[in-house]
Every structure is written in C-alpha cells, then in structure tokens.
C-alpha positions in Angstrom: 39.1 -14.9 -35.6 41.9 -17.3 -34.6 41.0 -19.6 -37.6 41.4 -16.6 -39.9 44.7 -15.7 -38.5 46.0 -19.2 -38.7 44.9 -19.5 -42.3 46.6 -16.3 -43.2 49.8 -17.3 -41.5 49.8 -20.7 -43.1 49.3 -19.2 -46.5 52.2 -16.9 -46.0 54.3 -19.8 -44.9 53.6 -21.6 -48.2 54.3 -18.5 -50.3 57.6 -17.5 -48.5 59.0 -21.0 -47.8 57.4 -23.5 -50.1 60.1 -26.1 -49.2 59.0 -26.3 -45.6 56.8 -29.3 -44.7 53.7 -27.8 -43.1 52.9 -31.2 -41.5 55.8 -30.6 -39.1 54.5 -27.2 -38.0 53.6 -26.5 -34.4 50.9 -23.8 -34.1 50.6 -21.5 -31.1 47.6 -19.2 -30.8 47.0 -16.7 -28.0 45.4 -13.3 -27.3 46.3 -10.8 -24.6 43.3 -8.8 -23.3 44.2 -5.7 -21.3 42.6 -2.8 -19.4 44.3 0.2 -17.9 43.4 3.4 -16.0 45.6 6.4 -15.5 46.2 10.2 -15.8 48.1 12.2 -18.4 48.9 15.9 -18.0 49.1 16.6 -21.7 48.3 13.5 -23.7 49.0 14.7 -27.2 51.8 17.2 -26.6 49.5 20.2 -27.3 50.4 23.9 -26.7 50.0 25.5 -23.4 50.5 24.4 -19.8 47.0 24.8 -18.2 43.9 22.7 -18.2 45.4 20.0 -20.6 45.3 17.0 -18.3 42.7 14.2 -18.1 42.1 10.8 -16.5 41.7 8.0 -19.0 40.8 4.4 -19.4 42.1 2.0 -22.0 41.0 -1.4 -23.3 42.6 -3.5 -25.9 43.4 -6.9 -27.4 46.6 -8.3 -28.9 46.0 -11.5 -30.9 49.0 -13.6 -32.0 49.6 -16.7 -34.1 52.9 -18.5 -34.4 53.9 -21.3 -36.8 57.1 -23.1 -35.8 58.8 -25.7 -38.1 62.2 -27.2 -38.3 63.5 -24.4 -40.6 61.1 -21.4 -40.1 59.1 -19.4 -37.8 56.1 -17.4 -39.0 54.1 -15.1 -36.7 51.1 -12.8 -37.2 49.6 -10.5 -34.7 48.1 -7.1 -34.0 46.9 -4.6 -31.4 43.4 -3.0 -31.3 43.1 -0.3 -28.6 40.4 2.1 -27.5 41.4 5.0 -25.1 38.6 7.1 -23.5 39.4 10.4 -21.8 37.2 11.7 -18.9 37.4 15.3 -20.1 38.6 17.6 -22.9 39.6 14.9 -25.4 37.5 12.6 -27.6 37.9 8.8 -27.6 41.0 7.6 -29.5 41.3 4.3 -31.2 44.4 2.8 -32.7 45.2 -0.3 -34.7 48.4 -2.2 -35.7 49.3 -5.5 -37.2 52.2 -7.5 -38.5 53.2 -10.7 -40.4 56.8 -11.9 -39.8 58.8 -14.7 -41.3 62.3 -16.0 -40.3 63.7 -19.0 -42.1 66.8 -21.1 -42.8 66.4 -22.5 -46.3 69.9 -24.0 -46.0 72.8 -24.1 -43.6 74.4 -21.1 -45.2 71.4 -18.9 -45.8 69.0 -17.1 -43.4 66.0 -15.2 -44.7 63.5 -12.8 -43.1 60.5 -10.7 -44.1 58.0 -8.5 -42.4 54.8 -6.7 -43.3 53.2 -4.3 -40.9 50.7 -1.4 -40.5 49.9 1.2 -37.9 47.0 3.5 -37.6 46.9 6.0 -34.7 46.9 9.6 -33.5 50.3 11.4 -33.5 51.8 12.2 -30.2 49.6 10.1 -27.9 51.2 8.2 -25.1 49.5 4.8 -25.0 52.4 2.5 -24.2 51.5 -0.4 -22.0 54.1 -3.0 -22.3 56.9 -4.6 -20.2 60.3 -3.1 -21.0 62.7 -5.6 -22.4 66.2 -4.1 -22.6 67.6 -7.1 -24.4 65.5 -6.1 -27.4 66.5 -2.5 -27.9 64.2 -0.6 -30.2 64.3 3.0 -31.2 62.1 4.9 -28.7 58.8 6.0 -30.2 58.6 9.8 -30.7 55.8 10.0 -33.2 58.1 10.1 -36.2 58.0 13.9 -36.4 58.2 16.0 -33.3 57.0 19.2 -35.0 53.6 17.5 -35.5 53.0 16.8 -31.8 49.9 18.5 -30.7 48.3 18.4 -34.2 46.3 15.3 -33.2 46.4 14.3 -36.9 45.8 10.6 -37.6 48.6 8.8 -39.4 48.3 5.5 -41.2 51.6 3.8 -42.3 52.4 0.5 -44.1 55.8 -1.0 -44.0 57.4 -4.0 -45.8 60.9 -5.3 -45.6 62.8 -8.4 -46.7 66.4 -9.6 -46.3 68.9 -12.4 -46.3 72.2 -13.3 -44.6 74.5 -15.6 -46.6 77.5 -17.3 -44.9 80.2 -17.3 -47.5 82.9 -18.9 -45.4 83.5 -19.8 -41.8 84.4 -16.2 -41.2 82.6 -14.2 -43.8 78.9 -13.1 -44.1 77.0 -11.1 -46.7 73.8 -9.2 -45.7 71.2 -7.7 -48.0 67.9 -6.1 -47.2 65.1 -4.1 -48.9 62.3 -2.0 -47.4 59.3 0.1 -48.5 57.0 2.5 -46.6 53.7 4.2 -47.4 52.6 7.0 -45.0 49.3 8.8 -45.2 47.7 11.5 -43.0 44.1 12.3 -42.5 44.4 16.2 -42.3 47.7 16.9 -43.9 46.9 14.6 -46.8 48.9 15.4 -49.9 51.0 18.0 -48.1 52.4 15.3 -45.8 51.9 12.0 -47.6 55.0 10.2 -48.8 56.3 6.8 -50.0 59.7 5.5 -49.2 62.0 2.8 -50.6 65.5 1.7 -49.8 68.1 -1.1 -49.7 71.2 -2.0 -47.7 74.2 -4.2 -48.6 76.7 -5.2 -46.0 79.7 -7.5 -45.4 81.0 -8.8 -42.0 84.1 -10.8 -41.2 84.9 -12.7 -37.9 88.3 -11.4 -36.9 88.5 -13.1 -33.5 86.4 -15.3 -31.2 84.8 -12.1 -29.8 84.7 -9.6 -32.7 83.2 -9.1 -36.1 83.9 -6.1 -38.3 82.6 -5.0 -41.7 81.2 -2.4 -44.0 77.8 -1.5 -45.3 76.2 0.8 -47.8 72.6 1.9 -48.2 70.4 4.0 -50.4 66.9 5.3 -49.8 64.4 7.4 -51.7 61.5 9.4 -50.2 58.9 10.4 -52.8 56.6 13.2 -51.5 53.2 13.4 -53.1 53.3 17.2 -53.3 57.0 18.3 -53.6 59.5 16.0 -55.3 62.0 13.5 -53.9 64.7 13.2 -51.3 67.6 10.7 -51.7 70.0 9.6 -48.9 73.1 7.5 -49.5 75.1 6.1 -46.5 78.4 4.4 -46.1 79.3 3.0 -42.7 81.8 0.8 -40.9 80.1 -1.9 -38.8 81.1 -4.0 -35.8 79.9 -6.5 -33.2 82.0 -7.3 -30.0 81.5 -9.5 -27.0 83.1 -7.7 -24.2 84.0 -8.8 -20.6 81.4 -9.3 -17.9 78.5 -10.2 -20.3 78.6 -6.9 -22.2 78.0 -6.7 -25.9 78.7 -3.8 -28.3 77.1 -3.6 -31.8 76.9 -0.7 -34.2 77.7 1.2 -37.3 79.4 4.6 -37.8 79.8 6.5 -41.1 78.5 9.3 -43.2 75.2 10.0 -45.0 74.8 12.1 -48.2 71.5 14.0 -48.8 70.3 14.9 -52.3 67.1 17.0 -52.0 65.0 18.2 -55.0 63.2 20.8 -52.8 66.4 22.6 -51.9 68.3 21.7 -55.1 71.4 20.9 -53.1 73.4 18.2 -51.5 74.7 17.9 -47.9 76.4 15.3 -45.7 76.2 14.4 -42.0 77.5 11.8 -39.5 75.2 8.8 -39.2 75.1 5.4 -37.5 74.0 3.5 -34.4 75.5 2.0 -31.3 74.1 -0.5 -28.8 75.8 -1.4 -25.6 74.0 -4.1 -23.6 74.5 -6.4 -20.6 72.3 -9.3 -19.7 72.9 -11.4 -16.6 70.7 -13.6 -14.4 68.5 -11.0 -12.7 69.1 -7.8 -14.6 69.6 -6.4 -18.1 70.5 -3.0 -19.4 70.9 -1.4 -22.8 72.1 2.0 -24.0 71.4 2.9 -27.6 72.4 5.9 -29.8 71.0 6.4 -33.3 71.8 9.2 -35.7 70.1 9.3 -39.1 68.6 11.5 -41.9 64.9 10.7 -42.0 61.8 11.9 -43.9 59.4 14.4 -42.3 55.6 14.7 -42.7 55.6 18.2 -44.3 58.3 17.6 -47.0 62.0 17.9 -46.4 64.1 15.9 -44.0 65.3 15.9 -40.5 68.7 15.1 -39.1 67.7 13.1 -36.0 69.7 11.8 -33.0 68.2 9.5 -30.4 69.8 8.4 -27.1 67.9 5.7 -25.2 68.6 3.7 -22.1 66.6 0.9 -20.6 67.0 -1.2 -17.4 65.2 -4.1 -15.9 65.7 -5.9 -12.6 64.1 -9.2 -11.5 63.0 -8.7 -7.9 61.5 -12.2 -7.4 60.5 -15.0 -9.7 57.2 -13.2 -10.4 58.0 -9.5 -10.1 60.3 -7.0 -11.7 61.0 -3.2 -12.0 62.0 -1.4 -15.1 63.1 2.1 -16.1 63.6 3.9 -19.4 65.0 7.3 -20.4 65.3 8.7 -24.0 66.3 12.0 -25.6 65.7 13.0 -29.2 67.2 15.9 -31.1 65.8 16.7 -34.5 67.1 19.4 -36.9 64.6 20.2 -39.7 65.8 20.7 -43.2 64.1 21.6 -46.4 60.6 23.0 -46.6 57.9 23.0 -43.9 58.3 24.2 -40.3 62.1 24.5 -40.0 64.1 24.6 -36.8 65.1 22.4 -33.9 62.9 20.2 -31.8 63.8 18.1 -28.8 62.0 15.4 -26.8 62.7 13.8 -23.5 60.8 10.9 -22.0 61.4 9.0 -18.7 59.4 6.2 -17.1 59.6 3.8 -14.1 57.5 0.7 -13.9 56.6 -2.4 -11.8 55.3 -5.7 -13.2 54.0 -8.7 -11.3 52.9 -12.0 -12.7 49.9 -13.0 -10.5 49.2 -16.3 -12.2 50.5 -18.0 -15.3 48.1 -15.9 -17.4 47.4 -12.8 -15.4 49.9 -9.9 -15.1 49.6 -6.6 -13.2 51.7 -3.6 -14.4 52.0 0.0 -13.2 54.2 2.9 -14.3 54.8 6.7 -13.9 56.2 8.8 -16.7 57.3 12.3 -17.7 57.5 13.7 -21.3 58.7 17.1 -22.5 58.9 18.6 -26.0 60.9 21.8 -26.4 62.5 23.8 -29.2 60.8 24.9 -32.4 58.5 27.9 -32.8 55.7 26.9 -30.3 55.5 26.2 -26.6 54.1 22.8 -25.7 53.3 21.8 -22.2 55.0 18.9 -20.4 53.2 15.6 -20.0 53.3 13.6 -16.8 51.2 10.9 -15.2 50.8 7.3 -14.4 48.8 4.2 -15.1 48.0 0.8 -13.7 46.5 -2.2 -15.6 45.8 -5.8 -16.0 46.7 -8.2 -18.8 45.2 -11.7 -19.2 46.4 -14.2 -21.8 44.0 -16.6 -23.5 45.3 -19.6 -25.4 48.9 -20.6 -25.4 50.6 -19.2 -22.3 54.1 -19.0 -23.8 
C-alpha cells in the first residue's frame, strides 16, 4: 500500500513540477491507526428527542506520503473509517483522500494544487482529531443543514489550482480555479450538482505590518435537474500583524446571485475574517465566514459561520482544547425553504504517551434548530488511541 502511494505521489510530482529533480527528494511515509469508543445522543441529527442515542466504536487508518524537495512539497493521504453502533443504527463507513502540491518554480512564483474526495453519511459526528487553532478551517456542518437526519450518503470530488506571483517588492497577484462534483445516493438527480469557479486578487504591502488589496470571483453551480446558479463577488482584502502576537486576515464585500430557478438576481454581504493569536503555550482563533453556497436540493443558501478554537499546552506532552461554532443558513430558490441554525461545542484533552502513541478524549454538544422539522439535540463523548507507524513526524 505504501509503495502504491509513493508511486502515485512521485508521478504527480513529475506531472506538476517537471523541473524538480526527484533525486533530491526526501520521502516520508506514515500511517495513523486509531480506535475510539463513545456515546452519541442523536448521531445523525434525526427528528425527535427520545430513544435516539447509542454507544459506538470506531476504527480507522490514515495513511500519508510526503515528498519534500528543494522547491516543492507533494503529499498524498486518506482516511478509511468504520463506525459501529450498539443499537438502532447500522454500521457506517466513510472514506476520504487527497493529493496536494505546493511549489516554488521561481523566486517570484508560488504554485499550489489539490485533488480530494470524500464519501460519507450526512450529519454524522465522527470527528476524532486534535484541534489546531493556528490552522482555522470552516467548521464542518454537513454542507446542508436541511439534510441532517436524512442519513443520505454523499460523495464529493474537489479539485483546485492556483498561483501567487510577486510583481514587485510590495505587489502580489493571486489567481485560483476550482471544480466540484457532488453526488447523492438517495437524492440522486434531484440533489446532484457540479460546481466551477475562479478568483483573481491583488495585494499590496502598505507597511511593515499590513497588506491590503482587492479580489473578484465568479462561480457556477450546474444542477443536474433544474438549471444553473451563478454567483459573482467583489471584496476588499487585508492582512495585518497586530500587537501581542495577534494577526487579522480577511475579505469583505458583496456577492451577486443570478439564479435560473427563480429567474431573478439578488445581492448580499459576503466575506471572511480570521483573528488569531499564537504564543508559546496557547493559541486561539476566531473566524467568521459569510457566503452564498449551493444546496443539495437545488437553489442556494446564504450562510454565515462563526467559529472559535482554543488550545493550551499543559505540559510538554499534554494539552486541552475547546471549540465552539454557530451556523445560520437562509435557504433560497426551490427545495425546502426557510432558516436553519446549527451550534456545536466541544472540549477535549490530548496526551502524548510515547513518540508514536497518543490518547485523546472529548465531550461535545450539537443542536440543530429552525426549519420545518424538530430535530433532537446531540450530546456525548469519546475516548480513543492513535498509533503512528512509519515516520513519526
């Protein structure tokens, strides 16, 4: 399995960065094997508040291959997971994988590319990973809150590529492209869609601690059953190094929606902000994202996400973490219209027992409200072990 992954990653390196001498490449191969046990009060966000809970056990493996050279880093990996419930629910399996490239073909040009896929059941809470506030990602809410409880299986494929060109000592130009293919097992043609988009941005260094700029983007969502949706955005961007190790990055502007299904246009505020602080023993990030996104049953949703993460290093080998996130989604177009809201909070503890063995535990609470149906809260906890084979880094 490791040889196959190495061969795939090496081939990708040759295709993406043919000028890189593979003889100078350092290869790192590892695999994290994990097992957890826990309880969830409403694992898939289904309707009702009674008799929805179950204990569960999870096993999984995360293989990873990295190729490091003087001018590029190529990585490939995945996650194969099986989750078995003691009662009420059938066993759930999920799969994901990725191939990443980051390179510097010249002193003035940085390039990047990513291919990924994900196959899993909507709404399941199967997160078992150490929270890293310095890498703020949008909290996972299943892409479409109105589908929580459906237990439909979604398979998605994503591709993106981009480049950053340094024009002068103060000026940068950024360009990126992305594509998505989303398919559902039960919804099928009613929910299936393809998405495409691109972004062009300019940034200028105005002081030692500040960059400002502007960016524009365009995206198209092609629904298999009911026409297209187009979104155009124009935003001011900025990146600031503040006092006491704080950084602020973001973009704020407006998005214009052109929808075949409603035969109309509309506009809304859009953007993202990330405020982070990273010091010796602790790190914290607060993120806000507002965007017009595709839904699974045609139409769009105007979605706002607020997310905060915190991590504190207790000792050299142990830490605590906490996360809280809130999502507000207004449905537009066809399909189940209305408002859906989602809240998730978790607190966890991690301890590195040896160089390769890690113990993690967490408790969590989730609530989905709004819309036309009542879905019970989800609460619970889990504890598990992770062991790394291969390169320990």
